[in-house]
C-alpha positions in Angstrom: 56.6 124.9 54.0 56.5 125.2 57.9 58.9 126.3 59.7 60.0 122.4 61.2 60.5 121.3 57.6 63.0 124.2 57.1 64.7 123.5 60.2 64.7 119.6 58.7 66.0 120.8 55.9 68.9 123.1 57.1 69.9 120.3 59.9 70.1 117.8 57.0 72.2 119.9 55.1 74.8 120.7 57.8 74.8 117.1 58.4 75.8 116.5 54.6 78.3 119.2 55.0 80.1 117.8 58.0 80.2 114.4 56.0 82.4 115.5 52.8 84.6 112.3 52.4 88.4 112.6 52.4 89.1 109.0 52.0 87.4 106.5 49.1 85.0 104.4 51.4 82.7 101.1 50.5 79.6 101.2 52.9 76.6 99.2 52.6 73.0 100.0 53.2 71.9 98.5 56.6 68.5 97.7 57.9 66.8 100.7 60.1 66.2 100.6 63.0 65.2 103.5 66.0 65.3 102.7 69.8 61.8 102.9 71.5 61.2 102.9 75.1 58.2 100.8 76.3 56.6 101.7 79.4 54.7 99.7 81.8 53.5 99.3 85.1 53.9 95.8 87.3 50.8 93.5 88.5 50.5 90.3 90.5 50.9 87.4 88.1 47.6 85.6 89.1 44.5 87.4 90.9 41.6 85.5 92.4 37.9 86.0 94.0 37.6 84.1 97.0 33.6 83.3 97.2 31.0 81.6 100.1 29.8 78.3 99.0 27.3 78.3 101.7 24.8 80.8 103.5 25.2 81.9 106.9 26.3 84.4 109.3 30.2 85.3 108.9 32.2 84.9 111.7 35.7 85.4 111.2 37.7 87.2 108.7 41.3 86.4 110.0 42.9 88.8 107.3 42.9 92.4 106.0 44.1 94.4 103.3 48.0 93.8 103.1 47.9 90.8 104.8 50.1 87.4 103.5 47.4 84.4 103.7 49.5 81.7 106.2 48.1 78.6 107.6 44.6 80.2 109.1 41.6 79.8 106.9 40.5 83.4 105.4 37.1 83.2 107.0 34.8 81.5 109.4 30.7 81.1 108.6 28.9 80.1 111.1 28.2 76.2 111.0 25.7 75.9 113.7 22.7 74.5 111.7 24.6 72.0 110.1 26.6 70.8 113.7 22.9 70.0 114.5 22.2 68.0 111.0 25.7 66.4 111.3 24.4 65.3 115.4 20.8 64.3 114.2 22.7 61.8 111.3 25.2 60.4 113.9 22.0 59.4 116.2 20.2 57.8 113.3 23.5 55.7 112.8 23.5 54.7 116.5 19.9 53.5 116.3 20.3 52.1 112.9 23.7 50.1 114.7 21.0 48.8 117.7 18.3 47.6 115.1 20.8 45.4 112.8 22.2 43.7 116.2 19.1 42.7 117.0 18.3 41.3 113.9 21.5 39.8 113.5 20.7 38.2 117.0 17.4 37.1 115.7 19.2 35.5 112.0 21.1 33.0 114.5 18.4 31.9 116.6 16.1 31.7 113.4 18.5 29.7 111.7 19.3 27.2 114.4 14.8 27.2 115.0 15.3 26.6 111.1 17.7 23.6 110.8 16.2 21.8 114.0 12.7 21.6 112.5 14.4 20.7 108.9 16.0 17.6 110.6 12.5 16.7 112.7 10.7 17.0 108.9 13.5 14.5 107.5 12.6 12.2 110.2 9.0 12.6 109.9 8.4 14.2 113.2 7.6 17.8 111.8 5.2 18.8 108.8 6.0 20.7 106.1 4.2 24.0 106.7 6.1 23.8 109.7 9.4 23.8 108.1 8.3 26.2 105.9 6.8 28.5 107.9 10.0 28.3 110.1 12.0 29.4 106.6 10.1 31.7 105.7 10.5 33.7 109.0 14.2 33.3 108.5 14.0 35.2 105.1 12.1 38.1 106.3 14.9 38.6 109.0 17.1 38.4 106.7 15.3 40.7 104.2 15.3 43.3 107.3 18.7 43.0 108.2 19.3 44.1 104.1 17.3 47.4 104.4 18.6 48.2 107.6 22.2 47.9 106.2 21.1 49.9 103.0 19.6 52.3 105.4 22.8 52.4 107.2 24.7 53.4 103.5 22.5 55.9 103.3 23.0 57.9 106.4 26.7 57.6 105.8 26.1 59.2 102.7 24.0 62.3 104.4 27.2 62.1 107.1 29.8 62.6 104.4 27.7 65.4 102.8 27.1 67.6 105.6 30.7 67.0 107.1 31.4 68.5 103.6 29.3 71.4 103.9 30.7 71.7 107.3 33.9 72.2 105.6 33.1 74.8 103.3 31.7 77.2 106.1 35.7 77.7 106.3 36.9 79.6 103.4 40.9 78.8 102.8 42.9 81.3 100.7 46.2 80.4 98.7 49.1 80.2 101.0 51.5 83.2 100.5 49.1 85.6 98.2 48.0 88.9 99.3 44.5 90.1 100.1 44.3 93.7 97.9 40.4 93.7 98.7 38.0 92.9 101.0 34.1 92.9 100.2 32.7 91.8 103.7 32.9 92.6 107.4 32.7 90.0 110.5 28.8 89.5 111.2 27.4 89.9 108.1 24.9 87.4 106.8 26.4 86.2 103.4 24.1 84.4 100.5 26.3 81.0 98.7 28.1 82.6 95.7 28.7 85.9 97.5 32.5 87.4 97.0 34.3 87.4 100.0 37.7 89.0 99.1 40.0 89.5 96.1 43.3 87.8 96.8 46.4 88.0 94.6 50.2 86.3 93.9 52.7 89.1 94.1 55.7 86.8 94.4 56.2 86.9 90.9 55.6 90.5 88.9 54.1 90.8 85.2 54.0 94.0 83.0 51.2 93.8 80.2 52.1 95.9 77.2 50.4 96.6 74.1 53.4 96.8 71.0 53.4 96.9 67.6 55.1 94.2 65.5 58.5 95.8 64.9 58.3 96.4 68.4 57.9 92.6 69.2 60.4 91.6 66.8 63.3 93.8 69.0 61.9 92.3 72.5 62.2 88.4 71.0 65.9 89.6 69.3 67.3 90.4 72.9 66.9 86.6 73.8 65.3 84.5 76.6 66.2 87.1 79.3 67.4 90.4 79.0 67.6 93.9 81.2 65.4 96.6 82.1 64.4 99.4 84.6 62.5 99.1 87.2 61.6 102.3 89.1 65.3 103.4 88.0 66.8 99.6 89.1 67.8 97.5 86.5 66.0 93.8 86.8 66.0 90.9 84.5 62.7 89.8 83.3 61.6 87.7 79.8 58.2 87.1 77.7 55.9 85.5 79.8 53.3 85.0 76.8 52.5 86.4 73.2 48.6 86.9 72.8 48.0 85.4 68.9 45.5 87.8 68.6 45.7 91.1 66.9 43.6 94.2 68.0 42.4 95.4 64.8 42.0 99.2 66.3 45.2 99.9 68.0 47.2 97.2 65.4 48.8 96.7 68.2 49.6 92.4 69.8 49.4 92.1 73.6 52.2 90.9 75.5 52.8 90.0 79.0 56.5 90.6 80.5 57.4 88.4 84.0 59.6 89.8 86.3 60.5 86.5 88.5 62.2 88.5 91.1 62.3 92.3 91.1 65.0 93.3 93.8 62.3 95.4 95.6 59.2 94.7 97.6 56.6 93.4 95.3 53.6 95.4 94.7 51.8 96.5 91.6 52.2 100.4 89.9 56.1 99.7 89.6 57.2 101.4 86.3 59.2 99.8 83.7 61.2 101.3 80.8 62.5 99.2 78.5 64.3 100.5 75.1 64.1 98.2 72.1 65.3 98.7 68.7 62.6 98.8 66.3 62.5 97.9 62.7 61.1 101.3 60.6 60.7 101.3 56.9 63.0 102.6 55.0 67.2 101.9 54.9 69.9 103.4 57.0 73.0 104.9 55.0 75.9 107.1 56.5 75.9 110.7 55.4 79.1 110.8 53.5 78.0 108.0 51.3 75.3 110.8 50.2 76.2 113.5 47.3 73.6 116.3 48.3 73.4 118.8 45.1 70.4 121.1 44.3 68.4 119.6 46.8 68.7 116.4 44.8 70.5 113.7 46.7 72.0 110.7 45.1 74.1 107.7 46.2 76.7 105.6 44.0 75.9 101.7 44.1 78.9 99.6 43.6 79.5 98.2 40.1 76.8 101.4 38.6 78.3 104.0 36.3 75.9 106.5 36.9 74.7 107.6 40.8 70.8 106.5 42.0 68.7 109.1 43.6 67.1 108.5 47.1 64.6 110.0 49.2 65.7 111.0 52.6 63.4 110.3 55.6 65.0 111.0 58.5 68.4 111.7 60.3 69.8 109.6 62.9 73.1 110.5 63.9 75.5 110.5 61.2 73.2 108.3 59.4 70.2 108.8 57.2 67.4 106.9 57.1 66.0 106.7 53.1 63.5 105.0 51.2 63.9 101.6 50.1 63.6 101.3 46.0 64.7 98.1 44.0 68.3 99.2 44.1 68.6 100.6 47.2 67.9 98.2 49.8 69.7 96.3 53.0 73.0 94.9 51.8 73.4 96.9 48.7 77.2 98.1 48.7 77.6 101.8 48.3 80.8 103.5 47.0 82.5 106.7 48.1 81.0 109.9 45.7 84.5 110.8 45.4 85.3 107.7 43.1 82.5 108.3 41.1 82.1 112.2 40.7 84.2 114.4 38.0 
């Protein structure tokens, strides 16, 4: 027997000695709990990596680490070459419009010419060959107008694509988020897909924890919102989510707590301390309900003539934590030792 075990037995004996009953009482075996202080550190509720969608030279980076993103875009990539392509497409559209007007004017003329020759043919003053030639020329002009129209639609799609590409030369970040890491510098040539900055949303803070089943039960019993200490100050928080997956190695469940309003500047790394009543194996009985003679602790269950032996696992103030058995479990009533002792 080591020194710690001897000290523990001595303390147990002192508790039992001080708890000798004077009056007859009745107690109930209760579920055993212990207070556990869970600790964790705050993080942002959301994190995103902003990347470039196009290749080019970085002209401007409007925010530094720690800056809150506002109305201005995060970064601007040089759009010179896409601007040239847009201008070329606009010139092509203008030329297409001129050609379209020319053909439309020609179709009006050929339509009148065909109608005139059709009239002459009906009166026998023009041959069928002349009328068919006029009809063929009108059909060809209409086909040319159709081709020009399709070309215009294609150019409009190209222009829209180029405008969208130009828009993507500007990189926007979500408003009110904070830049926490800058990965590029102005003047740098970047490639499509290259990360530019890491941004995080600190408007709400979260605290990830890994807890046991019993600790999780203690947290859920606190209700939808409860109080904990954040850097020594009380804050209101709740459970954001519970990961249904179980970690086989640590035998823990991952959960995340959320703090809507911390009452202090929001940032990561703030220490949260939260006391939780965690269920433990065994039952809790008052030391006064136990008689311990010759290192043989026993209790008297109500309605039974003989005492029942118990195994003491731990002490908790004026209570003892005992191993649960068929006869000693939460809800069982105990009688004062004086009522049954000779």
